[in-house]
C-alpha positions in Angstrom: 0.1 -0.1 0.2 3.0 3.0 0.3 4.3 1.4 -2.4 1.2 2.7 -4.2 0.6 5.9 -2.5 4.7 6.6 -2.9 4.2 6.0 -6.9 1.0 8.2 -7.0 2.8 10.9 -5.6 5.5 10.7 -7.7 3.7 10.1 -10.8 1.9 13.1 -9.1 6.0 15.3 -9.7 6.4 14.1 -12.6 3.3 15.6 -14.2 3.9 18.6 -11.6 6.4 19.5 -13.7 5.2 18.3 -17.2 3.0 21.4 -16.8 5.8 23.8 -14.9 7.2 23.1 -18.1 5.3 23.2 -21.4 2.8 25.8 -19.9 3.9 28.9 -19.4 1.9 31.5 -21.4 0.0 32.6 -17.4 1.4 32.9 -14.4 -2.1 31.7 -12.8 -0.5 28.4 -14.5 2.3 28.1 -13.5 1.7 28.8 -10.1 -1.1 25.8 -10.1 1.6 24.0 -11.3 3.7 25.0 -8.5 1.6 24.5 -5.2 0.9 20.6 -7.9 4.9 20.0 -7.3 4.1 21.2 -3.9 1.5 18.8 -2.8 3.7 15.9 -4.6 6.5 17.0 -2.1 4.3 17.1 0.8 3.3 13.5 0.0 6.1 12.1 -0.1 7.6 13.3 2.9 4.7 12.4 4.6 5.6 8.8 3.4 9.2 9.2 3.8 9.0 10.5 7.6 6.3 7.7 8.5 8.8 5.3 7.7 11.1 5.3 9.2 9.3 6.2 12.2 10.1 10.4 12.9 7.9 12.6 14.1 6.1 15.1 12.0 8.1 18.9 12.8 8.9 18.8 9.5 5.9 19.0 7.7 4.5 21.2 9.9 7.4 23.7 9.0 7.4 22.8 5.2 3.5 23.8 5.3 3.8 27.1 6.0 7.0 27.5 4.0 4.1 26.4 1.4 2.0 29.0 2.6 4.1 31.7 2.5 5.6 30.7 -0.9 1.1 30.6 -2.3 0.6 33.9 -0.9 3.6 35.1 -2.2 2.9 34.1 -5.7 -1.3 35.5 -5.4 -0.5 38.8 -4.6 2.4 38.6 -7.5 -0.5 37.9 -9.4 -3.0 40.3 -8.0 0.2 42.8 -8.8 0.4 41.5 -12.6 -2.8 41.5 -12.9 -3.5 45.2 -11.8 -0.6 46.7 -13.3 -1.3 44.8 -16.6 -4.8 44.1 -17.0 -3.6 40.5 -17.7 -1.1 37.6 -16.6 0.0 36.7 -19.6 4.3 36.6 -19.5 4.3 38.5 -22.9 2.5 41.6 -22.1 5.2 42.7 -19.4 9.4 43.3 -19.8 11.6 41.4 -17.6 13.9 44.1 -18.3 
């Protein structure tokens, strides 16, 4: 059973990376794929820490940082939509 959950989380990680690499037109899709990758890493850490009978405080720290990452991404998305009117990467210059 643990091996099935491990395989599912690895497939989630690979699918998230494929979406991140291929769909880079909208910022919202990129942010959603990054959150999907973070969720798969959370599952992998949960499986690993439960296999070695380690306490799960590290998962709480990981969740705190992933929530901060999500809030920062949403604030960048809102700022970009307010200034440029959309979330296309082609609509603004990075330089």
